[in-house]
N, C-alpha and C positions, 0 to 999 in steps of 0.2 A: 391475320388479325382475328382475335377471338370474337365470337358472336353470342349474344344473349337476347332473350325475348324483350327485355325492357330494363329500366333503371333498377327496379327491385331485384331482378335477376342478377345484375352486376353486384349490388350491395350484398345480397345474400351469399353469393358464391365467393366473393373476394374480400369483403370487409376492407375496402381500400383506405389507406391512411393519407393518400394524396388525392387531389382532384382527378377525376376520370372524364375524358372527353368521350361522349357517346355520339357516334355518327350514324346517320340514316341515309345511305346511298339512294334508297328508293324515293326519298323525299326530294333530293336534289335532281334526280332523273326526271321526276314528275314535273318539277318546275321548269327544267330545261325543255322538255317536250312541249309544255304549254307555250313557251315563247317561240319555239321553232314552228309550231303549228298555227299560232294565232297572231303573232306580231306581223304586221304587213310589210316586212322588210327583213333585213339581216340582223341577227342578234349575236353580239360578241361579249363574252364574259369579262368583267372587270376583275382581273386577277388579284388586285390588292385586297379585295374583300375577304378572300381566303385562298392562299396559294398552295393548299394541300395537293400533292401529286395525285393522291387517290381521288380527290374531288375533281381535279382536272380530267382524269380519265373517265370518271362517271359522266361528266358533262359532255365530253367528246362522244362517248358511246350513245348518249341521248340525242345527239345531233348538233351540238355546238361546235362549230369548226373555226370560228374566229375569236381571237383573244386580245383584249385591251391590256397592254403591258405598259407599265409606268416607270420602269427602271431597267438598267442593263441586267440586273440579277433576275428580274422577272422574265426578260427576254431569254436568258440562258436557261432558266428553269423550264419554261413552257416548250422551248425548242427541244430540250433533252427529253421531256416526258412525252410530248406530242410532236414528233418530227414533221408531220404533214400539216400542222395547224397554220392558219394565216395569222400573223402577228401584226398588230397596229400599235405603234408607239405614240400613245395619246397624251403623254405629259407635255405641257406646253413649254417647259424649260428643261433642256437636256444638256448634258456634257457633250462636247464635240466628239470625244472619244467613244461615248456610248452610241452616238449616231453612226459613226464610222463602223464600229463593230457590228451593230445591228444590221446595217445595210450589206456590208461585204461578207460577213461570216454567218449571219442568221436569216438572210433573205427578207428582211423587213423593207417594205416599200412605202408604207403609210406612216406619216408623221404629222402631228398637230403642232400648231404655232399660234402665238397671239401678238407678235410684234415683228417689225422689220428685222431686228437684230437676230431673232431666232430663225427667220427665213434665210437670212444670209448664212447663218451657221450651218443649217441643214444643207444648203447648196454646196458650200465649201467642203463640208465633212464627207459628202457623198460624191464629190467630183462633178456636180452638175449633170447627172444622167438624164435620160429622157423617159424614165419610167416611174418618177415620183408621184405618189398620191399625197397631196398636201391639204390638210384640213385646218381652216382658220377658225380658231375658237372665239366665239362672240360672248361677251359678258351679258348675262341675263339675270333677272331677279330670282331670288330664292325665297320669296315671301310665302310661297305655298308649301315649303319644305320644313321639316323639323330641324335640320342642320344646314346652315348656309354654306354655299360654295361660290359666293358671289364677290368676294373681296380679293382673292389671290390671283386668279387667272381670268383671261378674256379681254379681247380688244373692246374698247368702248365704242359707242355708236359713231363718233366722229372719226375713229381710226379704222373702222372696218372696211370702208370703200377703198381707200388707197392700198390697204393690205391685201384685199381680195384681188385687185388688179395686178399687184406685184406678184402674188403667188400664182396667178393664172399664167403668167409668162414662164414660170419655172416648172409648172405641174403638167404631168400627163393627164391627171384627173384632179380637179379642184373640188374640195368639199368645204362645208361649213359645219361646225359642231358647237355644242353648248352643254351646260350642265345646270339643271334647275335646282340643285341641292339634293341632299340625301333625305330619303323618306318623304317624298312628295305625296301629299294627302289627297290631292284632287287633280283631275286631268287639266284643269285650268292652267296649271303651271306650264304644260307643254303648249297649250294653245297660245298663251301670251308670248312665250319664247319664239315659237315658229313665226308668229306675226311680226315680231321685231326683226327676225332674221330675213323674212321676206322683204321687208322695207330696205334692209341693207343691201340685199342682192339687186334689187331694182335700182337703187341709187348708184351702185357700182357699175351696173351694166355689163356684168360678166356672165358667162355660162357656167353653171354649177352642176357637177356630176354626182355629188354625194351630199346628202343631208343626214347628219348624225345627231340624233336627239339626246345622246348621252345616257347617263344613268338616272338615278333618283327614283326608280320604280319601288314602291313600298312593300313592306311586309306587315304583318299584324302583330301588335304588342299590346299589353294592358294599357288602356286609355288611348290607344291609337287604332282607329277603325277606318282605314282608307277606303276610297271607292274601289269597286271591283276592277281588276286589271283589264278586263274586256273594255271597260269604259275609257281607260287611258288609250288603248289601242285604237278605238273608234275615233277619238278626237284627233290623235296623231295622224291617222290615215286621212281624215277629212281635211285637215289643215295642210297636209303635205300635197294633196291633190291640187290645191290652189296655188302652189308655189311656182314662180317663174324659173323653171329649171329645164335641163335638157330632157329630151324624150326618153333617153336611156338612163336617166339618173337613178341612183340607188338610195334607199332609205335604210339607215343603220340605227341601232341602239346599243347601249353598253350596260346591261343590267349586272349588278354585283350582288347587293343585298337580296334582291328578289329571287336570285337563283340559288343562294346558299344559306340564307338565314335559317331555313328549316332543316338544314343538313346536320346540325350538331346542337347538343345540349351539354351541360356539365354537371356531373354528380359531385357534390361537395359534402364535407362532414362538419357538423357543429362541434367546435372545440370547447366553447363555453357560452353560457347565457347570462346576461346581466339585464334584468328587467325586460324591456322590449328590444334589446340589442343582442344580436347573435354574432359571435366570433366564429368565422368559418375559415376553411383552409384554401380559399381562392379569393382574389380581390382585384384592386385597382391596377396592380402591376402584373396581373394575370389576365384572365379572360373577361374580367368585369370592368375594364377601363371605362366603357361608356356609362355604366351604371354609376361610377364614381365621379367622372369628370363632366358629364353632360346630363346627369340625373336621369339616365335612360332606365325605364322599368322593363323588367323581363318577367315572364310567367314563372312561377315557382310552385313546387309540389313536394310535400313531405313524403319521403320514401320509407314506408314501414310495412312489414308483413301484415300487421293488424292495423287497419286505418284508424286514425284518431276520430273520436266522436266529439271532440271539443270544437267550438266555433272558431273561425279564423279571427286573428287579431293582426294589426299592422306591426311589422318588425323592420328594423334597419340592420345592416350588416357591417361588421368590420372584417377586413382581410387579415392575412397572417403576418404581414410585415410590421415593423416598428413605427411606421409613419401614421400620423393622424389623418393624412389625406387618403389613406387606404380605407375609405369609408363609403358605403353605398347606402344613401338615405332611404331609397325606396319611395313609399312603403311597399313591403313585400308581405302579402297576406298569407299567414300560416296558422295551423291550429295552435291554440293557446298553450297546449302542453308540450310544445317542441322543447327539446332539451339537449344537453351535451351528449354526443355519441350518435345522435340522429343524422340521417342523410337527407339532403335536399337536392332535387333536380331543378336546375335553372335552365329554362328553355330558350330557344331562338338565338343561340350563340354561334351559329354557323358563320355569320357575317361579323367580322371585326371582333371576334371572341378569341379563340385559340390563336388566331393570326397575330394578335398583339401581346401574347404572353411573353414575359421576361423572366430572368433568373435573379432579379433583385432580391437582396437580403437572404439569398440561399434557397429561395422558393422557386417554383416554376415547373417542377417535375409533373408530368401528366401523361398517364397511359391513355391510349386511344383504343376503344373497342367498338364493335358494331352492334346496334340494337335493331330489332325488327318491328317495333311498334310505331305508331304515328307520332309526328312531332306534337309538342304541346299546343301549338297554334299553327294554322295554315290558311293560306288564301287559295289553295288548290283543292280540287276534288277529282276523283277518278272520272275517266271519260264518260262512263255510263251514267254516273250521277249528274255530271255536267249537262249531258244531253237531256236528261230527265228534268233537271231544274231549269235549263235554258240560260244559265248564268254561272259566274264564279261566286261561290258562297263562302264567306269566312267560317272556319270551323275551329273549335277549341276542344282538344283532347281526343277527338275521334273524327273519322270521315263520316259526314252525314249522307 
C-alpha cells in the first residue's frame, strides 16, 4: 500500500479521478490500545463497522483479540485473517447452517439469542454440546443514541426471565447482552440499560457469567460532542460492580465505530458546482450512505496547495449516480471559492464508510492509500498528553 504524508500529498502526486480512501493505521491502533488499557473488561471489535483485513490486523496487533461477527462471511473472514482470534457470533437471528459451520469449522462457541426459537436452533445446530456460551440479548432504550437499535432485536422485559432460565440449562456460560444504539452521547445510556438488565437477572434467579454491554461507544463528528470515553467506562464499571452475578463473571463490550471511525477518510473531487451544491465523485451508494440517508455530518476540508482565504459557506453534495437520492444535504462548510476540479477530504469515514460502498451505476472504484497525519477529528490523545491532561480530550485537526 502506498504511503503519503496527508491528503494534499495524495492529490498532488496522483490527481485521482476516482475517490481515494485514506487510511491511518496509527489512529486505529491508538483507539484499540485505549480500550484495551482502560475498559474495565474485555473489548471485542464489531466487524460490521469495517471488515478491512488490514484494519483487523492493526487491531489485533494493538491488543484486540476478540471479534463480534454477525454473519457467516464475517466468521470466515476473521478466521482466515486472524487464525487465533476468539469469535463471538452476536447476531440474534442466524441461519442454522451458519451456526453449524461456525461451531464445527471455525471454533465459535459464543452465540447470542433473543427468543426460545433461536435457542432451540443453536442447540440443534451444534448438537447440544457442553461448551456453549449463550448470551441473551435484552431490549433496551436507544433514547441516548443518535441511531436507534431498539426495534429489531432483544427480548422484552416479560420474556427475559423464562429465556434466561432456559438458556442457563443449555449453557456452559450464560451471558446477558444489549445494545444502547449507535453513537450514544452520554454514559446514562449504559447506566439505564445495566439497571434494567440487573432487574431481569434478579427476577429470573439465575447465575450469570457474562455481562456484555454491547457497542454504541461514540466518536466525534460536527455537531456531536459526546462525553469523554473515560466517563462511559467509569459508569459501566460502577454499575457492573452492583450486579448480582457470579464472582468470576466477565464484563464485555463490542466497540465498532469507536475503534475505526478515525481509521479512514475519503478524498473526493468536485466535478461541478451549481450555487451552493457541489457534485462530487462519491456519494450515497459509496462511502457517504450515512450522510445521505440519516443526514450524518462529517468533517470536510478543502485540499489545495495554496489554502483559500475565502470564508466558509454551507454546501450540500450530490454524488455521481443518476439518482436524486444520491444527495448529502449537510451542510458542509467549505471556502466560498470551491470549484470544479478541487479536492475535498471527508473525514471520520472509517466506520460504515468504505464498508458500505457499492458499484451501483458503474461507480464504486476506490484506491486505498496510507497517510501519516492525524484524523480530522479524534477522541483520543497520546498517552503522555492524556497523563498530563488527566482526561480524554476531543481534538480537531491535530493532537493537543
